[in-house]
C-alpha positions in Angstrom: -14.1 -8.8 -10.4 -15.6 -11.6 -12.4 -13.4 -11.1 -15.5 -10.5 -13.6 -15.4 -8.4 -10.9 -17.1 -8.2 -9.2 -13.7 -7.1 -12.2 -11.6 -3.5 -10.9 -11.9 -4.4 -8.2 -9.4 -4.8 -10.7 -6.6 -1.5 -12.3 -7.6 0.2 -9.0 -7.4 -1.4 -8.4 -4.0 -0.2 -11.8 -2.9 3.4 -11.1 -4.1 3.3 -7.7 -2.3 2.1 -9.0 1.1 4.5 -12.0 1.0 7.4 -9.6 0.2 6.3 -7.4 3.1 6.2 -10.3 5.5 9.6 -11.6 4.7 11.0 -8.1 4.5 9.8 -7.2 8.0 10.9 -10.6 9.4 14.5 -10.4 8.0 14.9 -6.6 8.7 13.7 -7.1 12.3 15.7 -10.1 13.2 18.9 -10.3 11.0 22.1 -9.5 12.8 23.4 -6.1 11.8 26.8 -7.6 11.1 25.4 -9.4 8.0 23.9 -6.2 6.5 26.6 -5.8 3.9 25.6 -3.2 1.2 28.3 -4.7 -1.1 26.8 -8.2 -0.9 24.8 -9.1 -4.1 22.2 -11.1 -2.3 21.6 -8.4 0.2 21.4 -5.8 -2.6 18.7 -7.9 -4.4 16.8 -8.3 -1.1 17.0 -4.5 -0.4 15.8 -3.7 -4.0 12.7 -5.9 -3.7 12.0 -4.6 -0.2 12.2 -1.0 -1.6 9.4 -1.7 -4.2 7.1 -3.7 -1.9 5.2 -0.8 -0.4 4.9 1.1 -3.7 3.5 -2.1 -5.2 1.0 -2.6 -2.4 -0.2 1.0 -2.4 -0.6 1.1 -6.2 -2.4 -2.2 -6.4 -4.7 -1.1 -3.5 -5.6 2.1 -5.4 -6.2 0.0 -8.6 -8.5 -2.6 -7.1 -10.5 -0.2 -4.9 -11.1 2.3 -7.7 -11.9 -0.4 -10.2 -14.7 -1.8 -8.0 -15.8 1.8 -7.2 -16.4 2.9 -10.7 -17.7 -0.4 -11.9 -20.4 -0.1 -9.2 -21.7 2.9 -11.1 -22.4 0.6 -14.1 -24.1 -2.0 -11.8 -26.3 0.6 -10.0 -24.7 0.0 -6.7 -22.4 3.0 -6.5 -24.0 4.5 -3.3 -23.5 1.2 -1.5 -19.9 0.8 -2.8 -19.0 4.4 -1.7 -20.5 3.7 1.7 -18.5 0.5 2.0 -15.4 2.3 0.9 -15.7 4.9 3.6 -16.3 2.2 6.2 -13.3 0.2 5.0 -11.1 3.3 5.2 -12.2 4.1 8.7 -11.8 0.4 9.7 -8.2 0.4 8.4 -7.4 3.6 10.3 -8.9 2.1 13.5 -7.0 -1.2 13.1 -3.8 0.7 12.4 -4.1 2.5 15.7 -5.3 -0.5 17.6 -2.2 -2.6 16.6 0.0 -0.1 18.4 -2.0 0.2 21.6 0.2 -0.9 24.5 -2.5 -2.4 26.7 -0.3 -3.5 29.6 1.5 -0.2 29.8 -1.8 1.6 29.9 -3.1 -0.7 32.7 -0.1 0.3 34.9 -0.6 4.0 34.1 2.3 4.4 31.6 1.2 6.5 28.6 3.1 7.9 25.6 2.1 9.1 22.2 3.9 6.5 20.2 0.7 4.6 19.4 -0.3 7.7 17.4 2.3 7.2 14.7 1.0 6.4 11.3 1.7 3.1 9.5 0.5 1.5 6.3 -3.0 0.8 7.4 -3.9 4.3 8.4 -2.3 5.7 5.3 -4.2 3.4 3.0 -7.4 3.9 4.9 -7.2 7.7 4.6 -6.2 7.3 1.0 -9.3 5.2 0.2 -11.5 7.8 1.9 -9.8 10.4 -0.3 -10.5 8.4 -3.5 -14.2 8.2 -2.6 -14.4 11.9 -1.9 -12.6 12.9 -5.1 -14.8 10.6 -7.2 -17.8 12.3 -5.7 -16.2 15.7 -6.2 -15.8 15.0 -9.9 -19.5 14.3 -10.1 -18.8 10.6 -10.7 -17.5 11.4 -14.2 -14.9 8.7 -14.8 -13.0 10.6 -17.5 -12.6 13.7 -15.3 -11.7 11.6 -12.3 -9.1 9.7 -14.4 -7.4 12.9 -15.5 -7.6 14.3 -11.9 -5.9 11.3 -10.4 -3.1 11.3 -12.9 -2.5 14.9 -12.2 -2.6 14.4 -8.5 0.0 11.6 -8.7 2.3 13.7 -10.8 1.9 16.7 -8.6 2.7 14.7 -5.4 5.7 13.0 -6.9 7.1 16.2 -8.4 6.8 18.3 -5.3 8.3 15.7 -3.0 11.3 17.9 -2.0 8.9 20.5 -0.6 7.6 18.1 2.1 10.5 15.7 2.3 11.7 17.0 5.7 8.5 18.6 6.8 8.1 19.4 10.5 4.8 20.6 12.0 5.5 21.6 15.6 2.4 23.8 15.9 -0.1 21.2 14.7 -1.6 18.5 17.1 0.6 15.4 16.9 -2.4 13.2 16.0 -2.9 15.2 12.8 0.8 16.1 12.2 1.7 12.4 12.0 -0.2 12.0 8.8 2.2 14.6 7.2 5.5 14.3 8.9 7.8 11.5 10.0 9.4 13.7 12.7 7.4 11.9 15.4 8.1 8.4 14.2 5.5 7.8 11.5 6.5 5.1 9.1 4.2 6.2 6.3 2.7 9.6 5.6 -0.1 10.6 3.3 2.5 12.4 1.1 4.0 10.9 -1.0 2.1 7.6 -0.6 -1.3 8.9 -1.8 0.6 9.4 -5.0 0.8 5.7 -5.6 -2.9 5.3 -4.7 -3.6 8.0 -7.3 -1.6 6.3 -10.0 -3.3 3.0 -9.2 -6.7 4.8 -9.5 -5.8 6.2 -12.9 -4.8 2.7 -14.1 -8.1 1.4 -12.8 -9.9 3.8 -15.1 -8.0 2.4 -18.0 -9.1 -1.2 -17.1 -12.7 0.0 -16.6 -12.9 1.7 -19.9 -11.0 -0.7 -22.2 -10.6 -4.1 -20.6 -13.3 -5.8 -22.8 -11.6 -4.7 -26.0 -9.8 -7.5 -27.9 -6.3 -5.9 -28.0 -6.4 -4.3 -24.6 -4.3 -6.9 -22.8 -1.3 -6.8 -25.1 -1.6 -3.1 -25.4 -1.6 -2.4 -21.6 1.2 -5.0 -21.0 3.3 -3.2 -23.6 2.4 0.1 -22.1 3.4 -1.1 -18.6 6.8 -2.2 -19.9 7.5 0.9 -21.9 6.4 3.4 -19.3 8.0 1.4 -16.5 11.4 1.2 -18.3 11.2 4.9 -19.1 10.5 5.8 -15.5 13.4 3.6 -14.3 16.0 4.6 -16.8 15.0 8.0 -18.2 12.8 9.9 -15.8 15.7 11.6 -14.0 17.3 12.6 -17.3 13.9 14.0 -18.5 13.5 15.9 -15.3 16.9 17.5 -15.7 16.1 18.4 -19.3 13.0 20.1 -18.1 15.0 21.9 -15.5 17.5 23.2 -18.1 14.6 24.3 -20.2 12.5 26.0 -17.5 15.1 26.8 -14.8 12.6 25.4 -12.3 14.9 24.3 -9.4 12.3 21.9 -8.0 12.7 19.7 -11.0 16.5 19.4 -10.4 15.9 18.5 -6.8 13.4 15.7 -7.8 15.9 14.4 -10.4 18.7 14.1 -7.9 16.6 12.0 -5.5 14.2 10.4 -7.9 13.0 7.4 -6.0 9.3 7.9 -6.4 9.1 7.8 -10.2 11.7 5.0 -10.3 9.8 2.8 -8.0 6.6 3.5 -9.9 8.5 2.2 -12.9 9.3 -1.0 -11.0 5.7 -1.4 -10.0 4.6 -1.1 -13.7 7.1 -3.7 -14.7 5.7 -6.1 -12.1 2.2 -5.4 -13.3 3.3 -6.2 -16.8 4.9 -9.5 -15.8 2.1 -10.7 -13.7 -0.5 -9.8 -16.3 1.5 -11.4 -19.0 1.8 -14.6 -17.1 -1.6 -14.5 -15.5 -2.5 -18.0 -16.6 0.5 -19.3 -14.6 0.1 -17.2 -11.4 -3.7 -17.6 -11.4 -3.4 -20.4 -8.8 -6.0 -20.9 -6.1 -3.4 -20.6 -3.3 -1.9 -17.4 -4.7 -5.3 -15.9 -5.3 -6.4 -16.8 -1.7 -3.3 -15.1 -0.3 -4.1 -12.0 -2.3 -7.6 -11.9 -1.0 -6.5 -12.2 2.7 -4.0 -9.4 2.8 -5.6 -7.6 5.7 -5.8 -10.7 8.0 -2.2 -11.6 7.0 -0.9 -8.1 7.8 -2.6 -8.0 11.2 -1.3 -11.4 12.2 2.2 -10.8 11.1 2.2 -7.4 13.0 1.1 -9.1 16.2 3.7 -11.9 15.9 6.7 -9.7 15.0 6.1 -6.6 17.2 3.9 -8.0 19.9 0.8 -5.8 19.5 -1.3 -5.5 22.7 1.1 -7.5 24.8 4.4 -5.8 23.9 6.0 -9.2 23.4 6.8 -10.4 19.9 9.7 -11.8 17.9 11.3 -8.4 18.0 11.5 -8.4 21.8 12.3 -12.1 22.2 14.9 -12.7 19.5 16.0 -9.2 18.4 18.6 -8.7 15.7 20.5 -12.0 16.4 19.9 -14.3 13.4 22.5 -15.3 10.9 21.5 -15.3 7.2 20.5 -19.0 6.9 18.5 -18.7 10.1 16.8 -15.6 8.8 15.9 -17.2 5.5 14.5 -20.4 7.0 12.8 -18.4 9.7 11.2 -16.1 7.1 9.9 -19.1 5.1 8.4 -20.7 8.3 7.0 -17.3 9.3 5.2 -16.9 5.9 3.8 -20.4 6.2 2.5 -20.0 9.7 1.0 -16.5 9.1 -0.8 -17.7 6.0 -2.1 -20.8 7.7 -3.5 -18.9 10.6 -5.1 -16.4 8.2 -6.7 -19.2 6.2 -8.0 -21.3 9.0 -8.4 -19.3 12.2 -9.5 -15.8 11.3 -12.9 -14.4 10.4 -13.3 -13.1 6.8 -13.1 -9.4 6.1 -16.8 -9.5 4.9 -17.8 -10.7 8.4 -15.9 -7.8 9.9 -17.4 -5.3 7.5 -20.9 -6.6 8.3 -20.5 -6.2 12.0 -19.1 -2.7 11.6 -22.1 -1.8 9.4 -24.5 -3.2 12.0 -22.8 -1.1 14.7 -23.0 2.1 12.6 -26.7 1.5 11.8 -27.4 1.1 15.6 -25.6 4.3 16.3 -27.6 6.1 13.6 -30.9 4.8 15.0 -30.0 5.9 18.5 -29.0 9.3 17.2 -32.3 9.7 15.5 
């Protein structure tokens, strides 16, 4: 992404990962007595926490797809698709690995909780899906763009059909990608919808980013569509229900969190793109480029991956608000510092995985 017009993407990623970190820290450690739904500060915190994951999924779909379709122009599409598949599998593997209770397994205690699906597995599977869909559309960007928009709308509009989905007759390993009944935090539906919308936006950037009036036009579009989704999407869905008598539309309108949060995401995109020159700071961009390392480190510190001992087990929900706020700031600083100075880069990890896959292929031959 050499164009400075796209630096805002790393800034959005930085915002999303920092919001995720502070959200997990405060939610895990704040005393339940201070979770007052009528408190303005708590309402604001809850609001931003609610749009963090949609922002992260949408921006992930945008950046991944942009690099994918741009690789076609550069003649490196085959390598990019291969890298995308490897990245998806790697994210799925890391997602499972972070929940492996090593010490419990060593003493012979086994349960299926480590099979629950979290953000990494969901994003990993989504990226693999994007690659396959791009190949399915014969690498035609226009067809792919329309398809991803339609998939996003379809997933969001049919949400009531799978909202309380239970799959008792499907192996838990597979069912966890579709149902939360076994404890999964994220499922492929509806979250692939945000990836799909991000992929659609990526096609707009790919096709028009070099045009002189693209930036003001896309910013205005983000604001207009975002405000429409926040303020008018439920009304529109009800109007469509009255016109068509299609009950599903009414059910979506009554619990319209997906379109509303997508509207919030678009507003964030507009703000960050509008003030790109301000947010395009080296530290912010570096945080945006280290999201995977930051996520892994924060997961280990809070929930005690591998050892079973983290802040959740040591402190629990005992902090008063000022302690939670100061602790969150310190937590963000420590996690980012560790990520910057004591972890290997993602490129190094990818290269090692590719070497391992090549060795396996050679032995198989």
